[in-house]
C-alpha positions in Angstrom: 151.4 -24.8 21.0 151.0 -22.0 23.7 150.0 -18.7 22.2 148.5 -15.5 23.4 144.9 -16.0 24.4 142.1 -13.8 23.2 140.1 -12.2 26.0 137.4 -14.5 27.2 134.9 -11.7 27.0 135.4 -11.4 23.2 134.7 -15.1 22.7 131.8 -15.0 25.0 130.3 -12.0 23.3 130.5 -13.9 20.0 128.7 -17.0 21.3 126.3 -15.6 23.9 122.8 -14.6 23.0 122.4 -10.8 22.7 120.6 -9.1 25.6 117.5 -8.7 23.5 117.6 -12.4 22.4 118.1 -13.5 26.0 115.3 -11.4 27.3 113.0 -13.0 24.8 113.8 -16.4 26.1 113.1 -17.0 29.8 115.3 -19.1 32.0 113.9 -22.6 32.6 114.1 -25.1 35.4 112.6 -28.6 35.3 112.0 -30.5 38.5 112.2 -34.2 39.0 108.4 -34.2 39.3 108.2 -33.0 35.7 107.1 -29.5 36.6 108.7 -26.8 34.5 109.2 -23.3 35.8 110.0 -20.4 33.5 111.2 -17.0 34.7 114.4 -15.0 35.5 117.3 -16.5 37.3 118.2 -14.5 40.5 121.3 -16.5 41.4 124.3 -14.3 40.5 126.9 -17.0 40.1 127.4 -20.8 40.3 130.1 -22.4 42.4 131.1 -25.7 40.8 133.6 -28.0 42.6 135.3 -30.4 40.2 138.1 -32.9 40.6 140.4 -30.5 39.0 139.5 -27.3 40.8 136.8 -24.9 42.0 135.1 -22.9 39.2 132.9 -19.9 39.6 130.5 -19.4 36.6 128.4 -16.4 35.8 124.9 -17.1 34.5 125.7 -15.4 31.2 128.6 -17.9 30.7 126.4 -20.9 31.6 124.2 -22.6 29.0 122.7 -25.6 30.8 123.1 -27.5 34.1 122.1 -31.1 34.2 121.6 -32.8 37.6 122.3 -36.5 38.2 124.0 -38.9 40.5 123.2 -40.0 44.0 120.8 -37.5 45.6 121.3 -35.4 42.4 124.4 -33.9 43.8 126.5 -34.4 40.6 126.1 -31.8 38.0 127.2 -31.5 34.4 127.5 -27.9 33.2 127.6 -27.0 29.5 128.9 -23.5 28.9 128.1 -21.1 26.1 131.7 -21.6 24.7 131.1 -25.4 24.4 133.0 -26.4 27.6 131.6 -29.4 29.6 132.3 -29.4 33.3 131.4 -32.2 35.8 131.3 -31.6 39.5 128.9 -30.6 42.2 127.4 -27.2 42.9 128.0 -25.7 46.3 125.0 -23.4 45.9 122.4 -24.7 48.4 119.6 -23.4 46.3 119.0 -21.9 42.9 116.8 -18.8 43.0 114.3 -18.2 40.2 111.6 -15.4 39.8 108.6 -16.7 37.9 106.8 -14.7 35.2 104.1 -13.8 37.7 106.6 -12.4 40.2 106.9 -15.3 42.6 110.4 -16.1 43.9 111.2 -19.8 44.0 114.1 -21.4 45.9 115.0 -24.6 44.2 117.2 -27.3 45.8 119.6 -29.2 43.5 118.1 -32.5 44.7 114.8 -31.6 43.2 116.1 -30.4 39.8 116.5 -32.3 36.5 118.1 -29.5 34.6 118.3 -25.7 34.4 118.6 -23.9 31.0 119.8 -20.4 31.0 118.0 -17.9 28.8 118.1 -18.5 25.0 120.8 -21.2 25.2 120.1 -24.0 22.8 121.8 -27.4 22.8 124.5 -27.8 20.1 124.4 -24.2 19.0 127.5 -23.0 20.9 129.8 -25.4 18.9 128.2 -24.1 15.6 128.6 -20.5 16.6 132.2 -21.1 17.6 133.0 -22.6 14.3 131.7 -19.5 12.6 134.3 -17.3 14.4 137.3 -16.1 12.4 140.5 -18.2 12.8 142.2 -15.5 14.8 139.5 -15.8 17.5 140.1 -19.6 18.0 143.5 -20.5 16.8 145.1 -19.6 20.2 142.8 -21.8 22.2 144.0 -25.1 23.6 141.3 -27.8 24.0 141.6 -30.5 26.6 139.4 -33.6 26.7 139.3 -35.5 30.0 138.6 -39.2 30.3 135.3 -38.5 32.2 133.9 -36.7 29.1 134.7 -33.2 30.3 135.9 -30.7 27.7 137.9 -27.5 28.5 139.2 -24.6 26.5 141.8 -22.1 27.5 145.6 -21.7 27.7 148.3 -23.9 29.0 150.5 -22.2 31.5 153.0 -25.1 31.9 155.7 -24.4 29.3 157.3 -27.8 28.8 156.6 -31.5 29.0 158.9 -34.3 30.1 158.4 -37.6 28.4 160.2 -40.8 29.4 160.9 -42.8 26.1 163.0 -45.8 25.2 165.9 -43.3 24.5 165.6 -41.6 27.9 163.9 -38.6 29.2 163.1 -35.9 26.5 161.9 -32.4 27.3 159.5 -30.7 24.8 158.4 -27.1 24.6 154.6 -26.9 24.2 155.2 -24.6 21.4 156.6 -27.6 19.5 153.7 -29.9 20.4 150.7 -30.3 18.1 148.7 -32.8 20.1 149.0 -35.2 23.1 147.0 -38.4 23.1 146.9 -40.3 26.4 146.4 -43.9 27.1 142.8 -45.2 27.6 143.1 -45.8 31.3 144.3 -43.9 34.4 147.9 -44.0 33.3 150.6 -41.5 32.1 151.3 -43.3 28.8 151.0 -40.9 25.9 151.7 -40.2 22.3 153.1 -36.7 21.6 152.7 -35.4 18.0 155.1 -32.6 17.2 154.5 -29.7 14.8 157.4 -31.1 12.8 155.3 -34.2 12.0 157.3 -36.5 14.3 155.8 -38.5 17.1 157.1 -39.7 20.4 155.6 -42.4 22.6 156.4 -42.9 26.3 155.4 -42.1 29.8 154.6 -38.6 31.0 157.0 -37.5 33.7 154.9 -34.4 34.2 152.0 -35.3 36.6 150.2 -31.9 36.6 149.6 -29.3 34.0 148.6 -25.7 34.8 145.7 -24.6 32.7 143.9 -21.3 32.6 140.3 -21.9 31.7 138.9 -19.6 29.1 136.2 -18.6 31.5 138.6 -17.5 34.2 140.2 -19.7 36.9 143.6 -21.5 36.7 143.3 -25.3 37.2 145.7 -28.1 37.9 145.0 -31.0 35.5 146.3 -34.4 36.4 147.8 -35.9 33.3 146.5 -39.4 34.0 142.9 -37.9 33.7 143.6 -36.3 30.3 142.5 -38.1 27.1 143.5 -35.5 24.5 145.2 -32.1 24.3 145.0 -30.2 21.0 145.1 -26.7 19.6 142.0 -27.2 17.4 138.5 -26.0 18.2 137.2 -29.5 18.7 139.9 -32.2 18.4 138.9 -34.9 16.0 139.5 -38.6 16.3 141.8 -38.7 13.3 143.9 -35.7 13.9 142.2 -33.3 11.6 140.8 -30.1 12.9 137.1 -30.0 13.7 136.4 -27.5 11.1 138.1 -29.6 8.4 136.2 -32.7 9.5 132.9 -30.8 9.7 133.5 -29.4 6.2 134.1 -32.9 4.8 130.9 -34.4 6.3 128.5 -35.9 3.7 126.0 -33.1 3.5 124.8 -34.3 0.1 123.3 -37.3 1.8 121.0 -35.0 3.8 121.7 -36.6 7.1 119.9 -34.9 10.0 123.3 -34.2 11.5 126.2 -35.6 13.4 127.2 -35.0 16.9 130.9 -35.2 18.1 131.1 -37.8 21.0 134.3 -37.3 23.0 136.4 -40.2 24.4 135.8 -41.2 28.0 134.8 -44.0 30.4 131.5 -45.1 31.8 129.9 -48.1 33.6 127.8 -50.2 31.3 124.9 -52.2 32.5 122.6 -51.7 35.5 123.0 -52.1 39.3 121.1 -54.9 40.9 118.7 -52.5 42.6 117.6 -50.8 39.3 113.8 -51.0 38.7 112.9 -53.3 35.8 116.4 -54.6 35.1 117.1 -57.9 33.4 119.9 -60.4 34.2 121.7 -59.8 30.9 122.5 -56.3 32.0 125.2 -57.6 34.4 127.8 -57.7 35.6 128.3 -54.0 35.4 131.4 -53.3 33.3 133.6 -50.3 33.1 134.2 -49.4 29.4 136.9 -47.2 28.1 135.9 -45.3 24.9 139.5 -44.6 23.8 138.7 -42.6 20.7 136.0 -40.1 20.0 133.6 -40.5 17.1 130.6 -38.8 15.4 127.1 -40.2 15.8 124.0 -39.2 13.9 121.8 -36.9 15.9 118.7 -38.8 14.9 117.7 -42.3 13.7 118.2 -42.8 10.0 115.0 -41.5 8.3 113.1 -43.0 5.4 114.2 -40.3 3.1 117.8 -40.8 4.0 117.6 -44.5 3.5 115.8 -44.2 0.2 118.4 -41.7 -1.1 121.2 -44.2 -0.4 119.6 -47.5 -1.1 116.9 -46.6 -3.6 113.9 -48.2 -1.7 111.8 -47.5 1.4 111.0 -50.8 3.1 109.1 -49.1 6.0 105.7 -50.2 7.2 104.7 -46.7 8.4 105.1 -44.3 5.5 103.5 -41.0 4.7 106.2 -38.9 6.4 109.7 -39.2 5.1 111.1 -37.9 8.4 109.9 -41.0 10.2 112.7 -43.5 11.0 113.2 -46.2 8.5 112.1 -49.6 9.8 111.7 -53.1 8.5 115.4 -53.1 7.9 117.5 -56.2 8.9 121.0 -55.9 10.5 122.4 -56.8 7.0 120.3 -54.0 5.4 121.7 -51.5 8.0 125.3 -52.7 7.3 124.7 -52.3 3.6 123.5 -48.8 4.1 126.7 -47.9 6.0 128.8 -49.4 3.3 127.1 -47.6 0.4 127.0 -44.3 2.3 130.8 -44.6 2.9 131.4 -45.4 -0.8 129.3 -42.5 -2.0 131.0 -40.0 0.3 134.5 -41.3 -0.7 133.6 -40.9 -4.4 132.5 -37.4 -3.7 135.7 -36.7 -1.7 133.7 -35.9 1.4 135.0 -38.5 3.9 137.7 -37.8 6.5 140.7 -39.9 5.7 140.7 -43.3 7.5 137.0 -43.0 8.5 133.9 -45.1 7.7 130.2 -45.1 8.4 129.2 -48.1 10.5 126.7 -49.1 13.2 127.6 -48.2 16.7 129.1 -50.8 19.0 126.8 -51.7 21.9 129.2 -49.9 24.3 129.2 -46.7 22.2 125.4 -46.8 22.0 125.0 -47.0 25.8 127.7 -44.4 26.4 125.9 -41.9 24.2 122.5 -42.8 25.5 123.6 -42.1 29.1 125.5 -38.9 28.2 127.2 -39.0 31.5 124.1 -40.1 33.5 124.2 -43.2 35.8 120.4 -43.3 36.1 117.7 -45.6 34.5 117.3 -43.1 31.7 119.6 -40.6 30.2 117.7 -37.7 31.8 117.1 -39.2 35.3 115.9 -42.1 37.5 112.2 -41.6 36.8 111.0 -44.8 38.4 107.4 -44.2 37.3 108.4 -43.1 33.8 106.3 -39.9 34.3 108.9 -37.9 32.3 109.7 -40.5 29.6 107.0 -39.1 27.3 109.0 -35.9 27.0 111.9 -37.9 25.5 110.5 -41.0 23.8 107.8 -42.5 21.7 106.8 -45.7 23.5 103.8 -47.9 24.1 102.1 -45.3 26.4 102.1 -42.4 23.9 102.9 -43.7 20.4 99.4 -44.7 19.2 101.1 -47.9 18.0 103.2 -46.3 15.3 106.5 -44.6 14.7 106.8 -40.8 14.7 109.1 -38.3 12.9 112.5 -38.2 14.4 113.7 -35.4 16.6 110.2 -34.4 17.8 110.9 -35.2 21.4 113.6 -33.7 23.7 117.2 -34.4 23.1 119.5 -35.9 25.7 122.3 -34.0 27.4 124.6 -34.6 24.4 122.1 -33.4 21.9 120.9 -36.7 20.4 117.2 -37.5 19.9 115.2 -40.7 20.3 117.8 -42.6 22.1 114.9 -43.8 24.1 112.0 -45.3 22.1 110.6 -44.7 18.5 112.5 -47.7 17.0 115.0 -50.2 18.3 118.4 -49.5 17.0 120.8 -52.1 15.6 124.3 -52.3 17.0 127.2 -53.9 15.2 128.0 -56.4 18.0 127.1 -60.0 18.2 124.8 -60.9 21.1 126.2 -62.2 24.4 123.9 -63.3 27.2 125.8 -61.2 29.8 128.3 -58.4 30.0 132.0 -59.2 30.4 132.6 -57.5 33.7 135.8 -55.8 34.9 137.2 -53.1 32.6 137.3 -53.4 28.9 138.2 -51.1 26.0 135.5 -50.5 23.4 135.8 -52.8 20.4 133.7 -54.1 17.5 132.5 -57.6 18.1 131.2 -59.0 14.9 131.7 -62.8 14.8 129.8 -66.0 14.2 127.0 -65.6 16.7 123.6 -66.0 15.1 122.1 -63.0 17.0 122.8 -59.3 17.0 122.2 -56.5 19.6 119.4 -53.9 19.5 119.0 -51.1 21.9 116.7 -48.3 23.0 113.2 -49.7 23.0 110.5 -48.7 20.6 107.0 -47.4 20.1 105.8 -51.0 20.7 107.4 -51.5 24.1 106.9 -50.2 27.6 109.2 -47.9 29.6 111.2 -50.8 31.0 112.6 -51.6 27.5 113.6 -48.0 26.9 116.0 -47.9 29.8 119.6 -47.0 29.0 120.9 -50.4 30.1 118.2 -52.5 28.5 119.5 -55.0 25.9 117.6 -57.1 23.3 118.7 -59.7 20.7 117.3 -60.4 17.2 118.3 -62.5 14.3 120.3 -60.3 11.8 117.7 -61.4 9.2 114.8 -59.9 11.1 112.9 -57.1 9.5 110.5 -55.8 12.2 108.3 -52.7 12.0 109.9 -51.3 15.2 113.6 -51.8 14.4 115.8 -49.1 12.7 119.2 -47.8 13.3 121.5 -44.8 13.5 125.1 -44.5 12.2 128.5 -43.4 13.5 131.3 -41.9 11.6 134.5 -43.3 13.1 138.0 -44.4 12.4 138.4 -47.8 10.8 139.1 -49.2 14.3 137.5 -47.9 17.4 
């Protein structure tokens, strides 16, 4: 499993914008006030303190920094080589020189995000997948339970696992993958290159890991969700490139985004502006397995291609989200899409298309944020119009998907445009405590819808907001998006 690592500069050169491309795209900072400042970054490096070590990042290695958490001290950094790192910057300010020559010192507490040069969300993964195998085959990818994603080289040479037969010692060269338990534990399944598997408790508490971008980190094994040698470990054990190659491109879906496993707190705190009682008690949810989710809501053209009809009220642009679809209609779409792709041999083994669970939906909508909206607190909803079509800006109609800004994980219209069906039955409250994500389809007469719509105000577009509808309802502001996932979450 451990192999010689290509020099980080080679990978970075392959995925970073060229100097001419970068100069054509100014750096961009957005403030919590909504003000956007374009210019040239003067800060020569970022110091990020994470739970697994201190990391120094050069601007040319940094794609985007999102600011969230109490007093906006928590940052999530997406690098040009598709790593995701969560921690807090020790930089007291970020220096930016505007296009008219004015130097601005920006405090992290006043920032929503910073985008470096020509970095575009979701392009780094695509560029990495275009690299020749010799550039990526030696990389080890580590997914953490908090949603972070790291690439580099394991320096720890062996792993001790306590099994029913006793303690076994494995060389990492003989290990294909390590899948940890869903909670903060050391339970794990070790898949060997020979095809055998071992289950037990990790006796090794820390792994030494050299990050592709430089520093050596100590990773606590209880915080690790997945370790694999693939570019982007998939939920079913296939490499990301093979999964991506088998996606149903013939259905002309707008795209699918890989969502890593992790944990989050579902629901809203009692002090959140506009909250409803059904958003409590707050519940910690373990997303034990990753999945793919459609980048946009299912469009009218996609629905018609699979089902043969377009039931929508607002037609005229096939890229508008399909609406006037019942929960049963959405489920039928998923079934037929799965069947069509299976017939064409374009489905990863053991996977199906289905509606997202309510927990999966909120997990993706938040994209690591703990605020009212996926992009920030925004109590006055002054920035919501950048991300959503809702009552204040929609002109009482749907709009083509993907025309507003994406969230931190690259998904569009998670707020507004149309409500989105979830697979779950409706419950009047959240369960509380800690639960593991599961599909809850039972005899309840109501189903869950999430995200708000063009018809509703900002309050309904919050990440935690929940609504219930009859599964037979066909409303002009309800649509859906799909996930591609293993048969069981």
